[in-house]
C-alpha positions as CSV (number, residue, x, y, z in Angstrom):
1,M,141.6,190.0,-20.9
2,L,142.9,186.8,-22.6
3,P,145.8,185.2,-20.8
4,I,149.2,185.2,-22.5
5,L,150.7,183.1,-19.7
6,E,149.2,180.3,-17.7
7,L,150.8,178.1,-15.0
8,S,149.0,175.0,-13.7
9,G,150.3,173.0,-10.7
10,V,154.0,173.9,-11.4
11,S,156.5,172.5,-9.0
12,V,160.3,172.9,-9.1
13,T,162.9,171.0,-7.0
14,R,166.5,171.7,-6.4
15,G,168.8,169.2,-4.8
16,G,165.9,167.2,-3.6
17,A,164.2,170.2,-2.0
18,V,161.0,171.7,-3.2
19,V,161.5,175.3,-4.2
20,L,158.1,175.9,-6.0
21,R,155.0,173.8,-5.2
22,D,151.8,173.6,-7.1
23,V,152.0,177.2,-8.5
24,S,149.0,178.1,-10.6
25,L,148.5,181.6,-12.0
26,S,147.7,183.5,-15.2
27,I,148.8,186.8,-16.7
28,G,146.6,188.6,-19.2
29,S,147.9,190.0,-22.5
30,G,149.3,193.5,-21.7
31,E,148.9,193.0,-18.0
32,A,151.7,194.2,-15.5
33,V,152.0,191.9,-12.5
34,A,154.3,192.4,-9.5
35,L,155.8,189.1,-8.0
36,L,156.5,189.8,-4.4
37,G,157.9,187.8,-1.4
38,A,160.8,187.5,0.9
39,N,164.2,186.3,-0.1
40,G,164.0,182.5,-0.7
41,A,160.3,182.5,-1.4
42,G,160.9,181.3,-5.0
43,K,160.5,184.4,-7.1
44,S,163.7,184.0,-9.1
45,T,163.1,180.3,-9.5
46,L,159.7,181.0,-11.0
47,L,161.2,183.3,-13.6
48,R,163.9,180.9,-14.4
49,A,161.3,178.1,-14.8
50,L,159.4,180.3,-17.3
51,M,162.6,180.7,-19.3
52,G,163.5,177.1,-19.2
53,L,166.5,177.7,-17.0
54,S,165.1,175.7,-14.0
55,P,163.5,172.4,-15.0
56,V,159.8,171.9,-14.0
57,A,159.2,168.7,-12.0
58,D,155.4,168.8,-12.3
59,G,152.7,170.9,-13.9
60,T,152.4,172.8,-17.1
61,I,153.4,176.2,-18.5
62,T,151.4,177.6,-21.4
63,F,152.4,180.7,-23.4
64,D,149.9,182.2,-25.9
65,G,148.1,178.8,-26.0
66,Q,151.2,176.7,-26.5
67,R,152.7,174.4,-23.8
68,I,156.4,175.4,-23.5
69,C,157.8,173.1,-20.8
70,G,159.8,171.1,-23.3
71,L,161.1,174.1,-25.2
72,S,164.6,175.6,-25.0
73,T,165.3,179.1,-23.7
74,E,166.0,180.3,-27.2
75,A,162.7,178.9,-28.5
76,R,160.9,180.7,-25.7
77,V,162.6,184.0,-26.7
78,R,161.5,183.4,-30.3
79,L,157.9,182.9,-29.1
80,G,157.9,186.2,-27.4
81,I,159.2,186.0,-23.9
82,G,161.9,188.5,-22.8
83,Y,164.0,188.1,-19.7
84,V,166.1,190.6,-17.6
85,P,168.0,188.6,-15.0
86,E,169.1,189.9,-11.7
87,G,172.4,191.8,-11.8
88,R,171.9,193.4,-15.3
89,R,174.8,191.6,-17.0
90,V,175.4,194.0,-19.9
91,F,178.5,193.5,-22.1
92,P,180.8,196.1,-20.5
93,G,183.2,196.4,-23.5
94,L,180.4,197.0,-26.0
95,T,178.7,200.3,-26.6
96,V,175.0,200.8,-25.7
97,R,174.1,200.5,-29.4
98,E,176.2,197.3,-29.8
99,N,174.6,195.8,-26.6
100,L,171.2,196.4,-28.2
101,D,172.1,195.1,-31.7
102,V,173.5,191.7,-30.5
103,A,170.0,191.0,-29.1
104,G,168.2,192.2,-32.2
105,P,167.0,190.4,-35.4
106,S,169.4,189.5,-38.2
107,S,168.0,192.1,-40.6
108,A,169.9,195.4,-40.3
109,A,166.9,197.4,-41.3
110,E,164.7,195.7,-38.7
111,R,167.4,196.2,-36.0
112,R,167.5,199.9,-36.8
113,H,163.7,200.1,-36.7
114,R,163.5,198.4,-33.3
115,R,166.4,200.5,-32.0
116,E,164.8,203.8,-33.0
117,G,161.6,202.7,-31.3
118,L,163.5,201.8,-28.2
119,Y,165.3,205.1,-28.1
120,A,161.9,206.9,-28.3
121,L,160.8,204.8,-25.3
122,L,164.0,205.0,-23.3
123,P,165.7,208.3,-24.4
124,Q,168.5,207.8,-21.8
125,L,169.8,205.0,-24.1
126,A,169.7,207.3,-27.2
127,E,171.8,209.9,-25.3
128,R,174.4,207.3,-24.4
129,Q,174.4,205.0,-27.5
130,K,178.1,205.5,-28.2
131,Q,179.2,204.9,-24.5
132,A,180.6,201.6,-23.4
133,G,178.6,199.5,-21.0
134,W,181.2,199.9,-18.2
135,Q,180.8,203.7,-18.4
136,L,177.1,203.7,-17.4
137,S,175.7,204.0,-13.9
138,G,173.9,201.1,-12.3
139,G,170.6,202.6,-13.3
140,Q,171.7,203.2,-16.9
141,Q,172.9,199.6,-17.1
142,Q,169.6,198.4,-15.9
143,M,167.9,200.5,-18.6
144,L,170.2,198.9,-21.1
145,A,169.5,195.4,-19.9
146,I,165.8,196.1,-20.2
147,G,166.3,197.6,-23.7
148,R,168.3,194.6,-24.8
149,A,165.5,192.3,-23.8
150,L,163.0,194.5,-25.7
151,M,165.1,194.3,-28.9
152,A,163.6,190.8,-29.4
153,A,160.1,192.4,-29.4
154,P,158.7,190.3,-26.5
155,R,155.0,190.1,-25.7
156,L,155.9,189.2,-22.1
157,L,158.8,190.7,-20.3
158,L,160.2,189.0,-17.1
159,L,162.3,191.0,-14.8
160,D,164.2,189.8,-11.7
161,E,164.8,192.5,-9.1
162,P,165.1,195.4,-11.4
163,S,165.8,197.9,-8.6
164,L,168.4,195.8,-6.8
165,G,171.4,197.9,-5.7
166,L,170.1,201.2,-7.2
167,A,169.9,204.6,-5.5
168,P,166.3,205.9,-4.9
169,K,166.4,208.3,-7.9
170,L,167.7,205.6,-10.2
171,T,165.0,203.2,-8.9
172,R,162.3,205.8,-9.8
173,D,163.8,206.2,-13.3
174,V,163.7,202.4,-13.9
175,F,160.1,202.1,-12.7
176,A,159.1,205.0,-14.8
177,A,160.6,203.2,-17.8
178,L,158.7,200.1,-16.9
179,A,155.5,202.1,-16.7
180,A,156.1,203.4,-20.2
181,I,156.8,199.8,-21.5
182,S,153.6,198.6,-19.9
183,G,151.7,201.5,-21.4
184,Q,152.8,200.2,-24.9
185,G,150.9,197.0,-24.3
186,N,153.7,194.7,-23.1
187,A,152.8,192.1,-20.5
188,I,155.2,192.3,-17.5
189,L,156.0,190.0,-14.7
190,M,158.6,191.5,-12.3
191,A,160.0,189.9,-9.2
192,E,160.8,192.7,-6.8
193,Q,161.7,193.4,-3.2
194,N,160.5,197.0,-3.4
195,S,156.8,196.2,-3.2
196,T,155.7,199.9,-3.3
197,H,157.5,200.7,-6.5
198,A,156.5,197.4,-8.2
199,L,152.8,197.7,-7.3
200,S,152.8,201.4,-8.4
201,V,153.4,200.3,-12.0
202,S,151.3,197.0,-11.8
203,G,147.6,196.2,-12.0
204,R,148.0,193.1,-9.8
205,G,150.3,191.6,-7.3
206,L,151.2,188.0,-6.4
207,I,152.9,187.2,-3.1
208,L,154.9,184.0,-2.9
209,R,155.4,182.3,0.5
210,D,157.3,179.1,0.9
211,G,157.2,178.4,-2.8
212,H,153.5,178.9,-3.5
213,V,151.2,181.7,-4.3
214,A,149.8,182.9,-1.0
215,V,148.1,186.1,-2.2
216,D,146.7,187.2,-5.6
217,S,145.1,190.6,-5.5
218,D,144.8,193.9,-7.3
219,A,147.7,196.3,-6.8
220,A,145.7,199.0,-5.2
221,T,144.5,196.7,-2.4
222,L,148.0,195.4,-1.8
223,L,149.4,199.0,-1.6
224,R,146.9,199.7,1.2
225,S,147.6,196.5,3.0
226,A,150.4,195.5,5.3
227,R,150.6,192.2,3.5
228,A,152.7,193.9,0.8
229,V,155.4,194.8,3.2
């Protein structure tokens, strides 16, 4: 499996403190990877660094063979990296369809094509496409946030705590959607506290401790191991 994302010796500092140190990892094209670890381990910072939202102090990030550390967030999205930040952040006054369209391409025909494909993948959004964002449940808003990221047709989807604050049933719905997205060939890197759910839809897991990768193992092994707790 050829890597779509590679990090080599990546370090990130904040306020003089080292948040990530010497992080090296790779994600294959179409691979789903769970990024695990306690609060403060550096999971969100790693995703933000991949999107250009947290500056890298040292090391390199390569996406699809191209070094991207000097690129803006917008340029990274154009290259094919999608991002669903913690807290969903949908536009509450816009309808589901409008939330999707603002993230789509300029061509109306291409927006419609991507939206229809998205509705087939996430039928919950099709059923509620005329509802405003504020009318949706937390789980439905998370689906919408994921769908909005997919409107840019990313090859790598980054998710920060997709199950945060969701009831168990809604959590299961969100991870079922992520399994479907992975099944279509999208690479996924998700930072998640719920290790069982994250590993159940991933082929591999990474555990961050104190800002570095302490464990890199297949998901089945981690599911059987107390290290994933």
